[in-house]
C-alpha positions as CSV (number, residue, x, y, z in Angstrom):
1,M,21.5,-74.5,-45.5
2,T,18.6,-72.8,-47.3
3,P,15.2,-73.8,-45.9
4,T,13.0,-75.8,-48.3
5,V,9.4,-75.2,-49.2
6,L,7.9,-78.3,-50.8
7,E,5.7,-78.1,-53.9
8,L,2.9,-80.3,-55.1
9,D,1.6,-80.4,-58.6
10,L,-2.0,-81.7,-58.1
11,T,-3.2,-80.8,-61.6
12,V,-2.2,-84.2,-63.1
13,P,-3.6,-87.7,-62.4
14,L,-1.6,-89.7,-59.8
15,L,-0.3,-93.2,-60.1
16,E,-1.7,-95.8,-57.7
17,A,1.1,-98.3,-58.3
18,P,4.6,-97.9,-59.7
19,P,5.1,-98.9,-63.3
20,Q,6.2,-102.6,-63.6
21,D,7.9,-102.3,-67.0
22,P,10.2,-100.0,-68.8
23,I,7.5,-98.6,-71.2
24,G,5.3,-97.8,-68.3
25,A,8.1,-96.0,-66.5
26,V,8.7,-93.9,-69.6
27,L,5.0,-93.1,-70.2
28,H,4.4,-92.1,-66.6
29,R,7.7,-90.5,-65.7
30,R,5.9,-87.2,-64.9
31,R,3.0,-88.7,-63.0
32,P,3.8,-88.9,-59.2
33,L,3.0,-92.0,-57.2
34,L,0.4,-91.3,-54.6
35,R,2.3,-93.3,-52.0
36,D,5.5,-91.2,-52.5
37,L,3.6,-87.9,-52.0
38,V,2.0,-89.1,-48.8
39,E,5.2,-90.5,-47.5
40,G,7.1,-87.4,-48.5
41,L,4.7,-85.2,-46.6
42,R,4.9,-87.4,-43.5
43,L,8.7,-87.2,-43.5
44,A,8.7,-83.5,-44.1
45,A,6.3,-82.8,-41.3
46,F,9.1,-83.6,-38.8
47,D,12.0,-82.3,-40.9
48,P,13.3,-78.9,-39.5
49,S,14.8,-78.0,-42.9
50,V,11.3,-78.0,-44.5
51,T,9.4,-74.8,-43.6
52,G,6.3,-74.9,-45.8
53,L,4.2,-76.4,-48.5
54,V,2.6,-74.9,-51.6
55,A,0.3,-76.8,-54.0
56,H,-1.0,-76.1,-57.5
57,V,-4.5,-77.5,-57.7
58,G,-6.8,-78.0,-60.6
59,G,-7.1,-79.8,-63.9
60,Q,-7.6,-83.5,-64.1
61,G,-6.0,-84.3,-60.8
62,P,-6.5,-87.0,-58.1
63,T,-9.6,-89.1,-57.7
64,F,-12.1,-88.6,-54.8
65,A,-10.4,-91.3,-52.6
66,Q,-6.9,-90.0,-53.5
67,V,-8.0,-86.5,-52.6
68,Q,-9.0,-87.8,-49.1
69,E,-5.7,-89.5,-48.7
70,L,-3.9,-86.3,-49.7
71,R,-6.0,-84.2,-47.4
72,A,-5.1,-86.3,-44.4
73,A,-1.4,-86.1,-45.3
74,V,-1.6,-82.3,-45.7
75,R,-3.1,-82.0,-42.3
76,V,-0.3,-84.0,-40.7
77,F,2.1,-81.6,-42.3
78,A,0.1,-78.5,-41.2
79,D,-0.4,-79.8,-37.6
80,A,3.4,-79.8,-37.3
81,G,3.1,-76.0,-37.3
82,K,4.1,-75.4,-40.9
83,P,2.2,-73.2,-43.4
84,T,0.3,-74.8,-46.2
85,V,-0.9,-72.9,-49.3
86,A,-3.0,-74.1,-52.2
87,W,-3.4,-72.0,-55.4
88,S,-5.3,-72.4,-58.6
89,E,-5.9,-70.4,-61.8
90,T,-9.5,-71.6,-61.5
91,F,-11.6,-74.3,-59.9
92,G,-13.5,-75.2,-63.0
93,E,-13.4,-72.0,-65.2
94,F,-17.1,-71.5,-65.0
95,G,-17.6,-75.3,-64.9
96,P,-17.5,-78.2,-62.4
97,G,-14.7,-77.9,-59.9
98,T,-16.0,-79.6,-56.7
99,L,-13.2,-82.1,-56.4
100,P,-10.2,-79.8,-56.9
101,Y,-11.7,-77.2,-54.5
102,Y,-12.4,-80.0,-51.9
103,L,-8.7,-80.8,-52.1
104,A,-7.6,-77.2,-51.8
105,S,-9.8,-76.6,-48.7
106,A,-7.5,-78.9,-46.7
107,F,-4.7,-76.2,-46.9
108,D,-4.5,-73.4,-44.4
109,Q,-4.6,-70.7,-47.2
110,V,-6.3,-70.8,-50.6
111,W,-5.4,-68.5,-53.4
112,L,-7.4,-68.0,-56.6
113,Q,-6.4,-66.1,-59.8
114,P,-8.6,-63.0,-60.1
115,S,-10.1,-64.2,-63.4
116,G,-10.9,-67.7,-62.0
117,D,-14.0,-69.3,-60.6
118,V,-15.0,-71.7,-57.9
119,G,-17.2,-74.4,-59.4
120,L,-18.3,-76.0,-56.2
121,T,-21.4,-77.2,-58.0
122,G,-21.9,-80.5,-56.1
123,I,-22.0,-84.2,-57.1
124,L,-23.5,-85.7,-60.3
125,A,-23.9,-89.5,-60.6
126,E,-24.3,-90.4,-64.2
127,A,-24.7,-93.6,-66.2
128,V,-24.5,-94.4,-69.9
129,F,-27.2,-96.5,-71.7
130,V,-26.5,-97.9,-75.1
131,K,-29.6,-100.2,-75.6
132,D,-31.1,-98.1,-78.4
133,A,-27.8,-97.7,-80.1
134,L,-27.2,-101.4,-80.0
135,T,-30.7,-102.0,-81.4
136,K,-29.9,-99.7,-84.4
137,L,-26.7,-101.5,-85.0
138,G,-28.4,-104.9,-84.9
139,V,-26.7,-106.0,-81.7
140,V,-28.8,-108.0,-79.1
141,P,-27.4,-108.1,-75.6
142,E,-28.5,-111.3,-73.9
143,L,-27.6,-110.7,-70.2
144,S,-28.8,-111.6,-66.8
145,R,-27.7,-110.5,-63.3
146,R,-27.8,-111.0,-59.6
147,H,-29.5,-108.9,-58.5
148,E,-31.4,-105.7,-59.1
149,Y,-28.6,-103.3,-58.0
150,K,-26.0,-105.0,-60.4
151,N,-26.6,-102.1,-62.7
152,A,-23.5,-102.6,-64.9
153,A,-25.9,-104.6,-67.0
154,D,-28.3,-101.7,-67.3
155,T,-25.9,-100.0,-69.7
156,F,-26.9,-102.6,-72.3
157,L,-30.4,-103.5,-71.1
158,A,-32.1,-100.2,-70.3
159,T,-32.5,-96.7,-71.7
160,Q,-32.7,-95.0,-68.3
161,M,-32.1,-95.7,-64.6
162,S,-34.3,-98.3,-63.0
163,D,-35.7,-97.5,-59.5
164,A,-33.0,-99.7,-57.9
165,H,-30.3,-98.0,-60.1
166,R,-31.5,-94.5,-59.2
167,E,-31.7,-95.4,-55.5
168,A,-28.1,-96.7,-55.4
169,A,-26.7,-93.8,-57.5
170,G,-28.6,-91.3,-55.4
171,R,-27.1,-92.7,-52.2
172,L,-23.6,-92.6,-53.7
173,A,-24.1,-89.0,-54.6
174,A,-25.6,-88.1,-51.2
175,S,-22.8,-89.8,-49.3
176,A,-20.1,-88.1,-51.4
177,M,-21.8,-84.8,-51.0
178,E,-22.0,-85.3,-47.2
179,Q,-18.2,-85.9,-47.1
180,V,-17.5,-82.8,-49.3
181,V,-19.7,-80.5,-47.2
182,E,-18.2,-81.8,-43.9
183,G,-14.6,-81.3,-45.2
184,V,-15.2,-77.9,-46.6
185,S,-17.2,-76.6,-43.6
186,T,-14.6,-77.8,-41.1
187,R,-11.6,-76.3,-42.9
188,R,-13.3,-73.0,-44.0
189,K,-15.1,-72.5,-40.6
190,L,-18.6,-72.4,-42.2
191,T,-21.7,-74.3,-41.2
192,S,-22.9,-77.2,-43.3
193,D,-26.0,-75.1,-44.3
194,Q,-23.7,-72.3,-45.5
195,V,-21.7,-74.7,-47.6
196,R,-24.8,-76.2,-49.2
197,E,-26.1,-72.7,-49.9
198,L,-22.8,-71.8,-51.6
199,V,-23.0,-75.1,-53.6
200,D,-26.4,-74.1,-54.9
201,R,-25.1,-70.6,-55.9
202,S,-22.0,-72.0,-57.7
203,P,-20.1,-71.5,-59.9
204,L,-18.9,-68.3,-58.1
205,S,-16.6,-65.6,-59.5
206,A,-13.3,-65.0,-57.7
207,K,-14.7,-62.0,-55.9
208,D,-17.8,-63.7,-54.8
209,A,-15.8,-66.7,-53.6
210,L,-13.5,-64.4,-51.6
211,A,-16.5,-62.6,-50.1
212,A,-18.1,-66.0,-49.2
213,G,-15.0,-67.2,-47.4
214,L,-14.2,-70.0,-49.8
215,V,-10.8,-68.5,-50.7
216,D,-8.4,-66.3,-48.7
217,R,-6.5,-64.3,-51.3
218,L,-6.8,-63.4,-55.0
219,G,-3.6,-63.4,-57.0
220,Y,-1.5,-65.0,-59.6
221,R,1.2,-67.6,-59.2
222,D,4.0,-65.1,-58.9
223,E,2.2,-63.3,-56.1
224,V,1.6,-66.6,-54.2
225,Y,5.4,-67.4,-54.3
226,S,6.4,-63.8,-53.5
227,D,4.1,-63.8,-50.5
228,L,5.7,-67.1,-49.3
229,R,9.1,-65.6,-49.6
230,K,8.0,-62.6,-47.6
231,R,6.6,-64.8,-44.8
232,L,9.4,-67.5,-44.8
233,G,12.5,-65.6,-46.0
234,E,14.9,-67.0,-48.5
235,V,13.8,-70.5,-49.4
236,A,14.4,-73.1,-52.1
237,F,11.4,-74.9,-53.7
238,R,11.4,-78.6,-54.3
239,Y,8.8,-81.1,-55.5
240,V,7.6,-83.5,-52.8
241,Q,8.5,-86.6,-54.9
242,R,12.1,-85.3,-55.4
243,Y,12.4,-84.6,-51.7
244,R,11.1,-88.1,-51.0
245,Q,13.8,-89.6,-53.3
246,A,16.5,-87.5,-51.6
247,R,15.5,-88.7,-48.2
248,Q,16.0,-92.3,-49.1
249,L,19.1,-93.9,-47.5
250,E,22.3,-94.4,-49.4
251,P,22.3,-97.6,-51.4
252,R,24.7,-99.4,-49.0
253,Q,22.9,-98.3,-45.9
254,A,19.5,-99.2,-47.6
255,L,20.7,-102.7,-48.4
256,A,22.0,-103.2,-44.8
257,R,18.7,-102.0,-43.4
258,L,16.7,-104.2,-45.8
259,Q,18.7,-107.3,-44.7
260,R,18.2,-106.7,-41.0
261,S,14.7,-105.1,-40.8
262,P,11.4,-106.9,-40.5
263,G,9.5,-106.5,-43.7
264,V,6.0,-105.6,-44.8
265,A,5.4,-106.9,-48.3
266,V,3.4,-104.6,-50.6
267,V,1.4,-106.1,-53.4
268,Y,-0.4,-103.8,-55.9
269,G,-3.6,-104.7,-57.8
270,T,-4.8,-102.0,-60.2
271,G,-7.2,-102.4,-63.1
272,P,-9.6,-105.0,-64.3
273,I,-9.1,-108.6,-63.1
274,H,-8.5,-111.5,-65.5
275,L,-6.7,-114.8,-65.8
276,G,-3.1,-114.9,-66.7
277,R,-0.4,-112.3,-66.4
278,S,-0.9,-108.7,-65.6
279,S,-0.6,-106.5,-68.7
280,R,-1.0,-103.0,-70.0
281,R,-4.3,-102.0,-71.6
282,G,-3.6,-99.3,-74.2
283,L,-0.8,-96.8,-73.3
284,S,-1.9,-95.9,-69.8
285,S,-4.1,-98.3,-67.8
286,T,-3.0,-101.6,-66.3
287,S,-4.7,-104.9,-65.4
288,I,-4.6,-107.5,-62.6
289,G,-3.6,-110.9,-63.9
290,S,-4.4,-113.7,-61.4
291,D,-1.0,-115.4,-62.1
292,T,0.9,-112.2,-61.4
293,A,-1.0,-111.3,-58.2
294,A,-1.0,-114.9,-57.0
295,G,2.7,-115.1,-57.6
296,A,3.4,-111.9,-55.7
297,L,1.4,-113.2,-52.7
298,R,3.1,-116.6,-52.8
299,A,6.5,-114.9,-52.8
300,A,5.5,-112.8,-49.8
301,A,4.3,-115.9,-47.9
302,A,7.6,-117.7,-48.6
303,D,9.9,-114.8,-47.8
304,P,11.2,-115.3,-44.2
305,K,11.9,-111.6,-43.9
306,V,8.3,-110.7,-44.5
307,R,6.1,-110.5,-41.4
308,A,2.9,-109.1,-42.9
309,V,1.4,-108.1,-46.2
310,V,-0.4,-105.0,-47.4
311,V,-2.4,-105.3,-50.6
312,R,-3.3,-102.1,-52.4
313,V,-6.5,-102.7,-54.5
314,D,-7.8,-100.3,-57.1
315,S,-10.1,-102.3,-59.3
316,P,-13.7,-102.4,-60.6
317,G,-13.5,-106.1,-60.8
318,G,-13.6,-108.5,-63.7
319,S,-13.3,-112.3,-63.9
320,Y,-14.9,-114.4,-61.2
321,V,-12.5,-117.3,-61.5
322,A,-9.5,-115.0,-61.5
323,S,-10.8,-113.1,-58.5
324,D,-11.3,-116.3,-56.6
325,A,-7.8,-117.5,-57.5
326,V,-6.3,-114.3,-56.0
327,R,-8.5,-114.5,-52.9
328,R,-7.3,-118.1,-52.3
329,E,-3.7,-116.8,-52.2
330,V,-4.7,-114.1,-49.6
331,V,-6.1,-117.0,-47.5
332,R,-2.9,-118.9,-47.9
333,V,-0.8,-116.0,-46.8
334,R,-2.9,-115.8,-43.6
335,E,-2.6,-119.5,-43.1
336,A,1.2,-119.0,-43.2
337,G,0.9,-116.9,-40.1
338,K,1.3,-113.5,-41.9
339,P,-1.6,-111.0,-41.5
340,V,-2.9,-109.4,-44.6
341,V,-4.3,-105.8,-44.7
342,V,-6.0,-104.4,-47.7
343,S,-5.8,-100.8,-48.6
344,M,-8.6,-99.8,-51.0
345,G,-8.0,-97.0,-53.5
346,T,-10.5,-95.2,-55.7
347,V,-12.6,-98.3,-56.3
348,A,-12.5,-101.9,-55.0
349,A,-15.8,-103.2,-56.0
350,S,-17.3,-106.5,-57.2
351,G,-14.1,-108.6,-58.2
352,G,-12.1,-105.9,-56.5
353,Y,-14.0,-106.6,-53.3
354,F,-13.8,-110.3,-53.9
355,V,-10.0,-110.2,-53.7
356,S,-10.1,-108.0,-50.6
357,M,-12.6,-109.7,-48.4
358,A,-10.5,-112.4,-46.9
359,A,-7.9,-110.0,-45.5
360,D,-7.5,-109.6,-41.7
361,S,-8.4,-105.9,-42.0
362,I,-9.8,-103.7,-44.8
363,V,-8.9,-100.0,-44.9
364,A,-10.7,-97.6,-47.2
365,Q,-11.4,-93.9,-47.7
366,P,-14.9,-92.6,-47.0
367,G,-15.1,-91.9,-50.8
368,T,-13.9,-95.3,-52.0
369,L,-16.4,-97.2,-54.2
370,T,-16.7,-100.7,-52.9
371,G,-19.2,-103.6,-52.5
372,S,-21.1,-104.4,-55.6
373,I,-21.4,-108.0,-54.3
374,G,-23.2,-109.4,-57.3
375,V,-22.7,-110.8,-60.8
376,F,-23.9,-110.4,-64.4
377,G,-23.1,-112.3,-67.5
378,G,-24.2,-113.3,-71.0
379,K,-23.2,-112.3,-74.5
380,A,-23.9,-109.8,-77.3
381,V,-25.5,-111.4,-80.4
382,V,-24.2,-109.6,-83.5
383,R,-25.9,-111.7,-86.2
384,D,-28.2,-108.9,-87.4
385,L,-25.3,-106.5,-87.5
386,L,-23.2,-108.9,-89.6
387,D,-26.1,-109.6,-91.9
388,R,-26.6,-105.9,-92.5
389,V,-23.0,-105.4,-93.6
390,G,-23.0,-108.5,-95.7
391,V,-20.9,-110.7,-93.4
392,A,-22.0,-114.3,-93.2
393,R,-20.9,-117.1,-90.8
394,D,-21.6,-120.7,-91.1
395,G,-20.3,-123.8,-89.4
396,V,-21.0,-127.2,-87.9
397,A,-21.1,-128.3,-84.3
398,E,-20.7,-131.4,-82.3
399,G,-22.3,-131.2,-78.9
400,R,-25.6,-129.8,-77.9
401,N,-24.1,-126.6,-76.4
402,A,-21.2,-126.1,-78.8
403,A,-22.7,-122.8,-80.1
404,M,-23.8,-121.6,-76.6
405,F,-21.2,-118.8,-76.5
406,S,-21.3,-117.9,-80.2
407,A,-22.1,-114.3,-80.8
408,Y,-24.0,-115.4,-83.9
409,H,-26.7,-117.4,-82.2
410,R,-29.3,-116.5,-79.6
411,F,-29.4,-118.5,-76.4
412,T,-31.8,-121.5,-76.5
413,A,-34.2,-121.9,-73.6
414,D,-31.9,-124.6,-72.2
415,E,-28.8,-122.5,-72.6
416,W,-30.5,-119.6,-70.9
417,R,-31.4,-121.8,-68.0
418,R,-27.8,-122.9,-67.8
419,L,-26.7,-119.2,-67.7
420,E,-29.2,-118.5,-64.9
421,D,-28.0,-121.5,-62.9
422,W,-24.4,-120.4,-63.3
423,L,-25.2,-116.8,-62.1
424,D,-27.0,-118.3,-59.1
425,Q,-23.9,-120.4,-58.4
426,V,-21.5,-117.5,-58.6
427,Y,-23.7,-115.2,-56.4
428,E,-24.1,-118.0,-53.8
429,D,-20.4,-118.5,-53.7
430,F,-19.7,-114.8,-53.5
431,T,-22.1,-114.1,-50.7
432,A,-21.1,-117.2,-48.7
433,K,-17.5,-116.2,-48.8
434,V,-18.3,-112.6,-47.8
435,A,-20.2,-113.9,-44.8
436,A,-17.4,-116.3,-43.8
437,D,-14.5,-113.8,-44.4
438,R,-16.2,-110.9,-42.7
439,G,-17.9,-112.8,-39.9
440,L,-21.4,-111.7,-40.9
441,S,-24.7,-113.5,-41.1
442,R,-26.0,-114.4,-44.5
443,D,-29.0,-112.2,-44.0
444,H,-26.8,-109.3,-43.2
445,V,-24.7,-109.9,-46.3
446,E,-27.8,-110.3,-48.5
447,K,-29.0,-106.8,-47.4
448,A,-25.6,-105.3,-48.3
449,A,-25.2,-107.3,-51.5
450,R,-27.5,-107.7,-54.4
451,G,-25.0,-106.0,-56.6
452,R,-25.1,-102.6,-54.8
453,V,-22.1,-100.2,-54.8
454,W,-21.4,-98.3,-51.6
455,T,-19.1,-95.5,-50.7
456,G,-16.5,-96.5,-48.1
457,A,-18.5,-94.5,-45.5
458,D,-21.6,-96.6,-46.1
459,A,-19.7,-99.8,-46.5
460,R,-18.1,-99.4,-43.1
461,E,-21.5,-99.1,-41.5
462,R,-22.5,-102.4,-43.0
463,G,-19.3,-104.2,-41.9
464,L,-17.8,-104.5,-45.4
465,V,-14.7,-102.5,-44.4
466,D,-13.1,-102.0,-41.0
467,E,-11.4,-98.6,-40.9
468,F,-11.0,-95.3,-42.8
469,G,-7.5,-94.4,-44.0
470,G,-5.0,-94.7,-46.8
471,F,-2.0,-96.8,-47.6
472,E,0.1,-95.6,-44.7
473,R,-2.7,-96.4,-42.2
474,A,-2.8,-100.0,-43.7
475,V,0.9,-100.3,-43.1
476,E,0.6,-99.1,-39.5
477,I,-2.1,-101.7,-38.9
478,A,0.0,-104.5,-40.5
479,C,3.0,-103.5,-38.3
480,A,0.8,-103.4,-35.1
481,R,-0.5,-106.9,-35.9
482,V,3.0,-108.4,-35.8
483,G,4.3,-106.2,-33.0
484,I,6.8,-104.0,-34.8
485,G,7.0,-100.2,-35.0
486,R,6.2,-98.5,-38.3
487,E,9.7,-96.9,-38.4
488,E,11.3,-100.3,-37.9
489,A,9.5,-101.9,-40.9
490,T,10.9,-102.0,-44.4
491,L,8.5,-102.2,-47.3
492,R,9.3,-105.0,-49.7
493,F,7.9,-105.5,-53.2
494,P,7.8,-109.2,-54.2
495,A,6.6,-108.4,-57.7
496,R,9.8,-106.5,-58.6
497,V,12.4,-108.6,-60.3
498,G,15.6,-107.6,-62.1
499,V,16.1,-107.3,-65.9
500,V,18.2,-110.4,-66.1
501,E,15.6,-112.5,-64.3
502,R,12.8,-111.0,-66.5
503,L,14.8,-112.1,-69.6
504,R,15.5,-115.6,-68.4
505,G,12.0,-116.1,-67.0
506,P,11.1,-117.7,-63.7
507,E,12.5,-121.1,-62.8
508,S,9.1,-122.2,-61.5
509,S,5.8,-120.7,-60.4
510,E,7.1,-120.8,-56.8
511,R,9.8,-118.2,-57.6
512,A,9.3,-114.4,-57.2
513,A,9.8,-113.9,-60.9
514,A,6.5,-115.6,-61.5
515,A,4.9,-112.5,-60.1
516,S,6.3,-110.4,-62.9
517,G,4.5,-109.5,-66.1
518,G,7.7,-109.9,-68.0
519,L,9.5,-107.4,-70.3
520,S,6.8,-107.8,-72.8
521,A,4.2,-106.1,-70.6
522,G,2.7,-103.3,-72.5
523,L,3.7,-104.7,-75.9
524,G,1.9,-106.9,-78.4
525,A,-1.2,-108.6,-77.0
526,G,-0.8,-106.4,-73.9
527,L,-2.0,-103.4,-75.9
528,G,-5.5,-105.0,-76.1
529,L,-8.0,-106.5,-73.7
530,P,-6.8,-109.2,-71.4
531,A,-8.0,-112.5,-72.7
532,T,-11.4,-113.6,-71.4
533,S,-13.4,-116.7,-72.1
534,G,-16.9,-118.0,-71.6
535,P,-20.0,-115.8,-71.8
536,A,-18.1,-112.6,-71.0
537,R,-15.7,-112.6,-73.9
538,M,-18.0,-111.0,-76.6
539,L,-19.4,-108.6,-74.0
540,A,-15.8,-107.5,-73.1
541,E,-15.0,-106.9,-76.8
542,L,-18.3,-105.0,-77.3
543,T,-17.8,-102.8,-74.2
544,S,-14.2,-102.1,-75.3
545,A,-15.3,-101.0,-78.7
546,L,-17.9,-98.7,-77.2
547,G,-15.3,-97.2,-74.9
548,L,-17.0,-98.6,-71.8
549,G,-14.1,-100.5,-70.4
550,H,-13.6,-104.2,-69.7
551,A,-16.6,-106.2,-68.5
552,G,-16.1,-109.4,-66.6
553,V,-19.0,-111.0,-64.7
554,L,-17.8,-109.4,-61.4
555,T,-17.6,-105.8,-62.7
556,A,-19.0,-102.8,-60.9
557,P,-20.4,-99.9,-62.9
558,V,-18.5,-96.6,-63.1
559,L,-21.5,-94.5,-62.8
560,W,-20.6,-91.3,-61.0
561,E,-18.5,-88.3,-61.7
562,L,-17.7,-85.5,-59.3
563,H,-18.9,-82.2,-60.9
């Protein structure tokens, strides 16, 4: 049998969760699932028929936290004594390339095309401010927040970073940079000072990067593969995800194992959080509907074959009420005697943290964005904009506060007081539940809260997460908590239902089909924003129109990019 060298294409974005509808499956058929890549590398590390690994790195690939999960998986493979090679045409093409190079540095050998560059230029944390643009349009944002670090509101209320905003963003950038420097210096056998000096000199030409020890060989793709054949002999190349599929058991064996093996249920939560069913937003991103997530958790709690639950969260947050509904189901799973372990992805902040905090254990990457324990809310008043374009609105109201959430009227003093009281109520509830769920004092929580976003590394120091690692580590913890070996456990997915059951619909909210978004997910209303209500609705529509994403009251800002 010809030995196999596995291939990774890390130039494309990776999926956090498998598509839950036919349209999603078609749209993302060429995007690998992160979990499949990690699991494939774990299996291949101990497979004698697999003799090496080669990866194409660059482009719009994995996120920071995903890179760290992949780096750990690559090292498991390499520690089994098998060569690992990363190659790239360029790490940035005289532009930013910090993230792809950080990923490549996990491999034993790094090749770079002679015409390429290493754009190890560091970390840039940026924010967008639209206050002046809104003023020119005639849009008045009436927002308040809890508290000064809840800088998602700054997008609409400020023209530059406040001191608190700059402090938080600066720490995010510094923490991320510390992680990149540590990772590169360890793998490339350079000191931290040497790496930082190279960062300040970047972008570097291929020859300068070779001389500095950042890459090992200069060459083109054909030379990379030719060198591998010389080192390993006649080999066959195969993508990791295809290898992973081939390693799965035959259907009859798989069914027999599924029936007799203790199970760990896996529940995915990716995208903004809202009430109702999960749906597709546009043609690519997904959302977390509280009905869907809660249904999956109820199904896991009711399944006698499920011993523990792993929840994979990748969300900047959204609706407070929806987040609280999902958290309640996490609590109920635990009350049923089944431990819950959360695996945080790229971001699990604000509402994403709310749905995570009641778990028995929280696992995150050092580069995960989390925390943002705070709230903001209000509305965007568009009366001046409509007047300018000749659009008039008129109406009658019964009830003193009937027009409170109208985008055509400013808040009255009494309505503003009601908004402030509501924000106080939400913040009080959020922080109280963090303290109870995490076993922390209120004073400790208050210091870590106030709307501030943390990296996973800083969040662990503050007791907001328990351990570093990825999805596989979360599964190991879940298995250990119920006394079963990882290899014994079968992963179960309560949100997956058959086509017939999707067409018929669930018999009740207690059935597993209630966790499904249905066959219409991604169609019709699913192409737009999830429905919101209350003071966040107009703001959500405004942020969507501006290309800023969905804004629920528990939303963390996406304010950094790795350059």
